[in-house]
N, C-alpha and C positions, 0 to 999 in steps of 0.2 A: 583268315579271320582268325589271330590268338581268342581260346575263349580266357572269359577273366578266373575259370578254375582252373584252368591248363598253362598260366603264367607263371613264370618264378620269378620270385622276392626279385628285388633289386640289394645285392651284398653291403653290407654296412659299410666295406671298403667303395664304394663309389655313392654315397651317401656323405652329402657336406653339408647340408642344413638340418639340422636339430628341429630350428623353429616352422622349418613347415613341410616337416616330416613326422611329430611328435602331434595325437590329441590332442583338444583344449575344450573346456568349457566354449560354446555360442562355437565352435568350429564345424568346420561340415567337409567330411570327407568325400575327396575328386582322387579317381584314378586315373592313372597315364599307363597305360600299356602300347607298348611295341610290339605291334603286330609283326610277322615272321616276313611277311615278302614274297619281292621274287627274287630273281636269281640278281641281280642288281637292285645293290643296297641294302643287300639282306642279312651282309656279315657287320653292316659299318653300326657304330654306336653312335647314341643319340645327348648331346647333353637339353636340358631340361633348369632355365630359370624361373622362378616364380617371382615377382615384381623385384627385376632387376640382379636377386642371388642365386649363385649357385647353387640349385638344390642337389641334382641327381644326374648319374649319367647310364643310360639306359640300352640294353643289347639284348637283339634278337629273343621277342617269345617276353620278354622283362617286361616285370607294370611296379609301379610304385607309389603307394599311398601318400596326398599331403593331407595338410587340414590347411584350412583355408577359414576367417572369420567373415562375419559381414560388411559385405565391400567390395568395390572392387577392385579384381586382379586382373592381372596379366601374365600368363606362362609364355613363353619363346621356349623354342628345339631350334637348335643348329646341328648338322654332321660332326660328329664329333675330327673328321679330319677336312672339313670343306668349311672354314670360315669365312666365309662374304658375305656381306648383304642379303646377297638374292637365294641361299641358302637358309634363308632363315626365316621362320615362320614364326606367328605369335597368334594367340586368341584370347579375346578378352572374356571376362564371364565376371556376373552378378552374383557374389553368392549370399543368401541362399540361393543354388539353380534346380533345374530337374534334370539339368545334364551331369551327371556320376561321373562319367568315365569319358575321358580323353584319347581318340586313337594319332596313333603314328605309322604310317608308311611310308616306305621309302620301294618303287620300280623304276620303271626307265619315264614314267612320265613329271620323276623327280619326288620329292617331297611331299606328303600331305600329311595335316595336321587340324584334327575335328572332335566335334565334340558326340558322343554317344547316349543309346540309352542303356547299353549294354557292354 
């Protein structure tokens, strides 16, 4: 598992939504981390959509900070080169939330997208 302090920030050229990646008054910071994983899927990039808006492309050991206003939100991920409905995963969350981190893993069992406290 990639520690937050060791994660690389997603470079600017792979950020697509300033609205979701810019801090603002009343918004909560949520960090999405693409864990290193195993040999299966370890080099695969993942696309992150927030409330239907393409937000970021995460590579292995990348992290992106998103900022969400109070209310319900839908985070969706899909491997960049496997765009099928069976490879898409989503997580609904209500801000404020006690889970400030969401982790992405891809291994032989397939992709996982789950909340975390660190």
